[in-house]
Biopython code that builds the backbone (N, CA, C, O; Angstrom):
import numpy as np
from Bio.PDB.StructureBuilder import StructureBuilder

atoms = [
    (1, "MET", "N", (0.685, -1.151, -0.208)),
    (1, "MET", "CA", (0.067, 0.057, -0.084)),
    (1, "MET", "C", (0.942, 1.352, 0.008)),
    (1, "MET", "O", (1.924, 1.434, 0.745)),
    (2, "LYS", "N", (0.495, 2.351, -0.804)),
    (2, "LYS", "CA", (1.339, 3.367, -0.879)),
    (2, "LYS", "C", (0.911, 4.450, 0.086)),
    (2, "LYS", "O", (-0.266, 4.646, 0.390)),
    (3, "THR", "N", (1.672, 4.961, 0.428)),
    (3, "THR", "CA", (1.471, 6.092, 1.718)),
    (3, "THR", "C", (1.141, 7.493, 0.723)),
    (3, "THR", "O", (1.781, 7.575, -0.326)),
    (4, "LYS", "N", (0.241, 8.479, 1.027)),
    (4, "LYS", "CA", (0.230, 9.672, 0.598)),
    (4, "LYS", "C", (1.326, 10.647, 0.925)),
    (4, "LYS", "O", (1.775, 10.709, 2.069)),
    (5, "ALA", "N", (1.795, 11.452, -0.104)),
    (5, "ALA", "CA", (3.013, 12.481, 0.668)),
    (5, "ALA", "C", (2.488, 13.094, 1.729)),
    (5, "ALA", "O", (3.406, 13.546, 2.413)),
    (6, "SER", "N", (1.434, 13.323, 2.189)),
    (6, "SER", "CA", (0.866, 14.324, 3.253)),
    (6, "SER", "C", (1.135, 13.378, 4.543)),
    (6, "SER", "O", (1.763, 13.684, 5.556)),
    (7, "ASP", "N", (0.340, 11.846, 4.170)),
    (7, "ASP", "CA", (0.489, 11.272, 5.286)),
    (7, "ASP", "C", (2.140, 10.530, 5.789)),
    (7, "ASP", "O", (2.304, 10.075, 6.921)),
    (8, "PHE", "N", (3.114, 10.529, 4.849)),
    (8, "PHE", "CA", (4.058, 10.364, 4.993)),
    (8, "PHE", "C", (5.068, 11.694, 5.599)),
    (8, "PHE", "O", (6.100, 11.456, 6.227)),
    (9, "ASP", "N", (4.678, 12.854, 5.356)),
    (9, "ASP", "CA", (5.191, 13.950, 5.857)),
    (9, "ASP", "C", (4.651, 14.143, 7.312)),
    (9, "ASP", "O", (5.391, 14.656, 8.152)),
    (10, "LYS", "N", (3.135, 13.669, 7.698)),
    (10, "LYS", "CA", (2.897, 13.737, 9.393)),
    (10, "LYS", "C", (3.605, 12.820, 10.068)),
    (10, "LYS", "O", (4.090, 13.124, 11.158)),
    (11, "LYS", "N", (3.766, 11.619, 9.553)),
    (11, "LYS", "CA", (4.792, 10.572, 10.045)),
    (11, "LYS", "C", (6.060, 11.319, 10.312)),
    (11, "LYS", "O", (6.355, 11.773, 11.418)),
    (12, "PHE", "N", (6.843, 11.427, 9.157)),
    (12, "PHE", "CA", (8.037, 12.060, 9.413)),
    (12, "PHE", "C", (8.221, 13.082, 10.571)),
    (12, "PHE", "O", (9.121, 13.100, 11.411)),
    (13, "ASP", "N", (7.334, 13.795, 10.449)),
    (13, "ASP", "CA", (7.181, 15.095, 11.315)),
    (13, "ASP", "C", (7.054, 14.830, 12.811)),
    (13, "ASP", "O", (7.687, 15.486, 13.638)),
    (14, "ALA", "N", (6.075, 13.685, 13.184)),
    (14, "ALA", "CA", (6.190, 13.087, 14.543)),
    (14, "ALA", "C", (6.964, 11.982, 14.931)),
    (14, "ALA", "O", (6.818, 11.252, 15.911)),
    (15, "GLY", "N", (8.042, 11.943, 13.790)),
    (15, "GLY", "CA", (9.514, 11.364, 14.460)),
    (15, "GLY", "C", (8.996, 9.993, 14.340)),
    (15, "GLY", "O", (9.552, 9.272, 15.167)),
    (16, "GLU", "N", (8.373, 9.538, 13.816)),
    (16, "GLU", "CA", (8.168, 7.952, 13.371)),
    (16, "GLU", "C", (9.041, 7.497, 12.385)),
    (16, "GLU", "O", (9.383, 8.232, 11.457)),
    (17, "ASP", "N", (9.492, 6.173, 12.522)),
    (17, "ASP", "CA", (9.911, 5.546, 11.593)),
    (17, "ASP", "C", (9.533, 5.578, 10.151)),
    (17, "ASP", "O", (8.477, 5.008, 9.879)),
    (18, "ILE", "N", (10.077, 6.038, 9.346)),
    (18, "ILE", "CA", (9.685, 6.063, 7.721)),
    (18, "ILE", "C", (10.219, 5.401, 6.917)),
    (18, "ILE", "O", (9.892, 5.331, 5.732)),
    (19, "THR", "N", (11.208, 4.763, 7.503)),
    (19, "THR", "CA", (11.906, 3.870, 6.085)),
    (19, "THR", "C", (11.443, 2.935, 5.554)),
    (19, "THR", "O", (11.799, 2.638, 4.413)),
    (20, "LYS", "N", (10.558, 2.245, 6.208)),
    (20, "LYS", "CA", (9.777, 1.171, 5.491)),
    (20, "LYS", "C", (8.792, 1.558, 4.524)),
    (20, "LYS", "O", (8.014, 0.833, 3.903)),
    (21, "HIS", "N", (8.940, 2.841, 4.480)),
    (21, "HIS", "CA", (7.905, 3.075, 2.935)),
    (21, "HIS", "C", (9.247, 3.714, 2.043)),
    (21, "HIS", "O", (8.947, 4.159, 0.936)),
    (22, "LEU", "N", (10.279, 3.769, 2.328)),
    (22, "LEU", "CA", (11.400, 3.948, 1.443)),
    (22, "LEU", "C", (11.960, 2.792, 0.411)),
    (22, "LEU", "O", (11.969, 1.611, 0.758)),
    (23, "ASP", "N", (12.342, 3.141, -0.649)),
    (23, "ASP", "CA", (13.403, 2.060, -1.276)),
    (23, "ASP", "C", (14.793, 2.496, -1.380)),
    (23, "ASP", "O", (15.360, 2.927, -2.384)),
    (24, "LEU", "N", (15.309, 2.310, -0.095)),
    (24, "LEU", "CA", (16.798, 2.290, 0.051)),
    (24, "LEU", "C", (17.803, 1.461, -0.799)),
    (24, "LEU", "O", (19.000, 1.553, -0.527)),
    (25, "SER", "N", (17.477, 0.834, -1.588)),
    (25, "SER", "CA", (18.457, -0.237, -2.602)),
    (25, "SER", "C", (18.960, 1.242, -3.735)),
    (25, "SER", "O", (20.104, 1.379, -4.168)),
    (26, "LYS", "N", (18.114, 1.942, -3.947)),
    (26, "LYS", "CA", (18.750, 3.116, -5.102)),
    (26, "LYS", "C", (19.295, 4.497, -4.069)),
    (26, "LYS", "O", (19.518, 5.616, -4.532)),
    (27, "ALA", "N", (19.396, 4.241, -3.053)),
    (27, "ALA", "CA", (19.384, 5.636, -1.961)),
    (27, "ALA", "C", (21.083, 5.748, -2.142)),
    (27, "ALA", "O", (21.891, 4.910, -1.740)),
    (28, "ARG", "N", (21.418, 7.127, -2.921)),
    (28, "ARG", "CA", (22.979, 7.519, -2.753)),
    (28, "ARG", "C", (23.210, 8.714, -2.070)),
    (28, "ARG", "O", (22.240, 9.375, -1.699)),
    (29, "ARG", "N", (24.536, 9.152, -1.810)),
    (29, "ARG", "CA", (24.746, 10.142, -1.148)),
    (29, "ARG", "C", (25.283, 11.271, -2.344)),
    (29, "ARG", "O", (26.336, 11.093, -2.955)),
    (30, "PRO", "N", (24.667, 12.084, -2.500)),
    (30, "PRO", "CA", (25.405, 13.217, -3.429)),
    (30, "PRO", "C", (26.700, 13.705, -3.127)),
    (30, "PRO", "O", (27.095, 14.235, -2.089)),
    (31, "GLU", "N", (27.257, 13.475, -4.090)),
    (31, "GLU", "CA", (28.798, 13.963, -3.828)),
    (31, "GLU", "C", (29.660, 13.271, -2.581)),
    (31, "GLU", "O", (30.425, 13.949, -1.896)),
    (32, "GLN", "N", (29.467, 11.939, -2.378)),
    (32, "GLN", "CA", (29.845, 11.041, -1.846)),
    (32, "GLN", "C", (30.440, 10.063, -2.287)),
    (32, "GLN", "O", (31.273, 9.506, -1.571)),
    (33, "GLU", "N", (30.135, 9.540, -3.742)),
    (33, "GLU", "CA", (30.652, 8.484, -4.246)),
    (33, "GLU", "C", (32.027, 8.410, -4.264)),
    (33, "GLU", "O", (32.792, 9.375, -4.288)),
    (34, "GLN", "N", (32.347, 7.155, -4.253)),
    (34, "GLN", "CA", (34.029, 7.317, -4.265)),
    (34, "GLN", "C", (34.479, 6.974, -5.603)),
    (34, "GLN", "O", (33.740, 6.426, -6.420)),
    (35, "LYS", "N", (35.607, 7.272, -5.817)),
    (35, "LYS", "CA", (36.464, 6.981, -6.943)),
    (35, "LYS", "C", (37.857, 6.854, -6.603)),
    (35, "LYS", "O", (38.293, 7.711, -5.834)),
    (36, "ARG", "N", (38.706, 5.898, -7.043)),
    (36, "ARG", "CA", (39.711, 5.235, -6.789)),
    (36, "ARG", "C", (40.609, 6.132, -7.428)),
    (36, "ARG", "O", (40.335, 6.489, -8.574)),
    (37, "VAL", "N", (42.072, 6.735, -6.637)),
    (37, "VAL", "CA", (43.008, 7.246, -7.604)),
    (37, "VAL", "C", (44.320, 6.960, -7.082)),
    (37, "VAL", "O", (44.490, 6.754, -5.881)),
    (38, "ASN", "N", (45.319, 6.934, -7.979)),
    (38, "ASN", "CA", (46.905, 6.396, -7.339)),
    (38, "ASN", "C", (47.241, 7.584, -7.596)),
    (38, "ASN", "O", (47.152, 8.324, -8.575)),
    (39, "VAL", "N", (47.787, 7.683, -6.200)),
    (39, "VAL", "CA", (49.263, 8.628, -5.786)),
    (39, "VAL", "C", (50.613, 8.284, -5.868)),
    (39, "VAL", "O", (50.789, 7.111, -5.538)),
    (40, "ASP", "N", (51.617, 8.869, -6.183)),
    (40, "ASP", "CA", (52.931, 8.325, -6.067)),
    (40, "ASP", "C", (53.469, 9.019, -4.650)),
    (40, "ASP", "O", (53.292, 10.237, -4.661)),
    (41, "PHE", "N", (53.917, 8.651, -3.768)),
    (41, "PHE", "CA", (54.523, 9.225, -2.268)),
    (41, "PHE", "C", (55.870, 8.734, -2.499)),
    (41, "PHE", "O", (56.132, 7.642, -3.003)),
    (42, "PRO", "N", (56.816, 9.709, -2.053)),
    (42, "PRO", "CA", (58.077, 9.569, -1.502)),
    (42, "PRO", "C", (58.084, 8.892, -0.371)),
    (42, "PRO", "O", (57.378, 9.131, 0.609)),
    (43, "LEU", "N", (59.178, 7.717, -0.527)),
    (43, "LEU", "CA", (59.423, 6.894, 1.031)),
    (43, "LEU", "C", (58.965, 7.721, 2.364)),
    (43, "LEU", "O", (57.988, 7.611, 3.105)),
    (44, "TRP", "N", (60.001, 8.523, 2.348)),
    (44, "TRP", "CA", (59.843, 9.671, 3.733)),
    (44, "TRP", "C", (58.300, 9.753, 3.985)),
    (44, "TRP", "O", (57.940, 9.518, 5.138)),
    (45, "MET", "N", (57.205, 10.099, 2.923)),
    (45, "MET", "CA", (56.195, 10.520, 3.743)),
    (45, "MET", "C", (55.675, 9.355, 3.701)),
    (45, "MET", "O", (54.688, 9.534, 4.415)),
    (46, "LEU", "N", (55.621, 7.927, 3.262)),
    (46, "LEU", "CA", (54.718, 6.999, 3.423)),
    (46, "LEU", "C", (55.129, 6.435, 5.229)),
    (46, "LEU", "O", (54.406, 5.916, 6.079)),
    (47, "GLN", "N", (56.550, 6.818, 5.255)),
    (47, "GLN", "CA", (56.603, 6.255, 6.578)),
    (47, "GLN", "C", (56.343, 7.166, 7.406)),
    (47, "GLN", "O", (56.244, 6.772, 8.568)),
    (48, "SER", "N", (56.208, 8.158, 7.244)),
    (48, "SER", "CA", (55.524, 9.250, 8.353)),
    (48, "SER", "C", (54.113, 9.202, 8.375)),
    (48, "SER", "O", (53.495, 9.655, 9.339)),
    (49, "LEU", "N", (53.386, 8.551, 7.128)),
    (49, "LEU", "CA", (52.060, 8.327, 7.015)),
    (49, "LEU", "C", (51.624, 7.329, 7.952)),
    (49, "LEU", "O", (50.745, 7.480, 8.800)),
    (50, "ASP", "N", (52.434, 6.104, 7.693)),
    (50, "ASP", "CA", (51.974, 5.196, 8.574)),
    (50, "ASP", "C", (52.765, 5.097, 9.980)),
    (50, "ASP", "O", (52.591, 4.133, 10.725)),
    (51, "ARG", "N", (53.498, 5.977, 10.240)),
    (51, "ARG", "CA", (53.776, 6.019, 11.871)),
    (51, "ARG", "C", (52.399, 6.793, 12.480)),
    (51, "ARG", "O", (51.785, 6.370, 13.459)),
    (52, "GLU", "N", (52.067, 7.877, 11.799)),
    (52, "GLU", "CA", (50.815, 8.606, 12.148)),
    (52, "GLU", "C", (49.410, 7.677, 12.047)),
    (52, "GLU", "O", (48.266, 8.016, 12.349)),
    (53, "ALA", "N", (49.807, 6.615, 11.610)),
    (53, "ALA", "CA", (48.475, 5.631, 11.139)),
    (53, "ALA", "C", (48.496, 4.879, 12.446)),
    (53, "ALA", "O", (47.443, 4.855, 13.083)),
    (54, "ARG", "N", (49.725, 4.163, 13.004)),
    (54, "ARG", "CA", (49.860, 3.432, 13.815)),
    (54, "ARG", "C", (49.402, 4.051, 15.347)),
    (54, "ARG", "O", (48.817, 3.459, 16.254)),
    (55, "ARG", "N", (49.834, 5.301, 15.299)),
    (55, "ARG", "CA", (49.541, 6.100, 16.358)),
    (55, "ARG", "C", (48.311, 6.147, 16.567)),
    (55, "ARG", "O", (47.860, 5.782, 17.653)),
    (56, "LEU", "N", (47.527, 6.598, 15.586)),
    (56, "LEU", "CA", (45.777, 6.822, 15.764)),
    (56, "LEU", "C", (45.306, 5.344, 15.807)),
    (56, "LEU", "O", (44.316, 5.117, 16.503)),
    (57, "GLY", "N", (45.873, 4.339, 15.169)),
    (57, "GLY", "CA", (45.197, 3.082, 15.329)),
    (57, "GLY", "C", (44.061, 3.060, 14.305)),
    (57, "GLY", "O", (42.935, 2.569, 14.382)),
    (58, "VAL", "N", (44.761, 3.825, 13.187)),
    (58, "VAL", "CA", (43.924, 3.900, 11.687)),
    (58, "VAL", "C", (44.462, 3.264, 10.423)),
    (58, "VAL", "O", (45.681, 3.136, 10.531)),
    (59, "PRO", "N", (44.073, 2.886, 9.442)),
    (59, "PRO", "CA", (44.675, 2.639, 8.215)),
    (59, "PRO", "C", (45.323, 3.864, 7.603)),
    (59, "PRO", "O", (44.693, 4.919, 7.673)),
    (60, "ARG", "N", (46.479, 3.850, 7.025)),
    (60, "ARG", "CA", (47.002, 4.864, 6.371)),
    (60, "ARG", "C", (46.080, 5.774, 5.140)),
    (60, "ARG", "O", (46.255, 6.948, 4.812)),
    (61, "GLN", "N", (45.324, 5.044, 4.747)),
    (61, "GLN", "CA", (44.408, 5.699, 3.634)),
    (61, "GLN", "C", (43.436, 6.506, 4.621)),
    (61, "GLN", "O", (43.364, 7.697, 4.315)),
    (62, "ALA", "N", (42.891, 6.241, 5.415)),
    (62, "ALA", "CA", (42.487, 7.364, 6.341)),
    (62, "ALA", "C", (43.043, 8.362, 7.062)),
    (62, "ALA", "O", (42.422, 9.337, 7.484)),
    (63, "VAL", "N", (44.196, 8.148, 7.215)),
    (63, "VAL", "CA", (45.006, 9.539, 7.744)),
    (63, "VAL", "C", (45.202, 10.332, 6.204)),
    (63, "VAL", "O", (45.259, 11.545, 6.005)),
    (64, "ILE", "N", (45.263, 9.498, 5.457)),
    (64, "ILE", "CA", (45.373, 10.583, 4.090)),
    (64, "ILE", "C", (43.980, 11.403, 3.728)),
    (64, "ILE", "O", (43.928, 12.493, 3.158)),
    (65, "LYS", "N", (42.921, 10.653, 4.175)),
    (65, "LYS", "CA", (41.870, 11.176, 3.614)),
    (65, "LYS", "C", (41.134, 12.204, 4.516)),
    (65, "LYS", "O", (40.190, 12.934, 4.212)),
    (66, "ILE", "N", (41.773, 12.090, 5.666)),
    (66, "ILE", "CA", (41.162, 13.227, 6.870)),
    (66, "ILE", "C", (42.328, 14.452, 6.686)),
    (66, "ILE", "O", (42.011, 15.640, 6.755)),
    (67, "TRP", "N", (43.504, 14.068, 6.480)),
    (67, "TRP", "CA", (44.162, 15.138, 6.342)),
    (67, "TRP", "C", (43.681, 16.001, 4.893)),
    (67, "TRP", "O", (43.570, 17.227, 4.855)),
    (68, "ILE", "N", (43.452, 15.168, 3.844)),
    (68, "ILE", "CA", (43.359, 16.222, 2.240)),
    (68, "ILE", "C", (41.869, 16.711, 2.887)),
    (68, "ILE", "O", (41.588, 17.863, 2.557)),
    (69, "ALA", "N", (41.082, 16.190, 3.560)),
    (69, "ALA", "CA", (39.757, 16.909, 3.639)),
    (69, "ALA", "C", (39.708, 18.297, 4.685)),
    (69, "ALA", "O", (38.986, 19.292, 4.637)),
    (70, "GLU", "N", (40.692, 17.945, 5.549)),
    (70, "GLU", "CA", (41.204, 19.070, 6.413)),
    (70, "GLU", "C", (41.595, 20.539, 5.557)),
    (70, "GLU", "O", (41.281, 21.727, 5.617)),
    (71, "ARG", "N", (42.308, 19.827, 4.893)),
    (71, "ARG", "CA", (43.187, 21.104, 4.128)),
    (71, "ARG", "C", (42.329, 21.739, 3.408)),
    (71, "ARG", "O", (42.252, 22.946, 3.635)),
    (72, "LEU", "N", (41.214, 21.023, 2.081)),
    (72, "LEU", "CA", (40.127, 21.244, 1.841)),
    (72, "LEU", "C", (39.110, 22.090, 2.258)),
    (72, "LEU", "O", (38.744, 23.001, 1.515)),
    (73, "GLU", "N", (38.508, 21.882, 3.549)),
    (73, "GLU", "CA", (37.855, 22.733, 4.271)),
    (73, "GLU", "C", (38.373, 24.277, 4.629)),
    (73, "GLU", "O", (37.728, 25.213, 5.102)),
    (74, "LYS", "N", (39.294, 24.227, 4.367)),
    (74, "LYS", "CA", (40.088, 25.485, 5.379)),
    (74, "LYS", "C", (39.994, 26.539, 3.693)),
    (74, "LYS", "O", (39.694, 27.733, 3.658)),
    (75, "ILE", "N", (40.289, 25.802, 2.656)),
    (75, "ILE", "CA", (40.141, 26.803, 1.078)),
    (75, "ILE", "C", (38.813, 26.848, 0.639)),
    (75, "ILE", "O", (38.410, 27.451, -0.355)),
    (76, "ALA", "N", (38.129, 26.162, 1.451)),
    (76, "ALA", "CA", (36.399, 26.376, 0.878)),
    (76, "ALA", "C", (35.900, 27.930, 1.232)),
    (76, "ALA", "O", (34.763, 28.296, 0.934)),
]
sb = StructureBuilder()
sb.init_structure("model")
sb.init_model(0)
sb.init_chain("A")
sb.init_seg("    ")
for serial, (resi, resn, name, xyz) in enumerate(atoms, 1):
    if name == "N":
        sb.init_residue(resn, " ", resi, " ")
    sb.init_atom(name, np.array(xyz, "f"), 0.0, 1.0, " ", f" {name:<3s}", serial, name[0])
structure = sb.get_structure()
């Protein structure tokens, strides 16, 4: 049974769980899609990245993503 938009809005506004009315198989987050890129780093950078990753307990890739995101937020 389909839900009218007004009924859907009322349920959402009331804080009800509306996920049963959504087709999440086609959901996506705009501008959050992943694309693989290859970057060559000098060995000293990789060693520094690996040290920081170990210190934080995260993968090297996470350190790279966080640092780049922080830098991009500063210039945005």
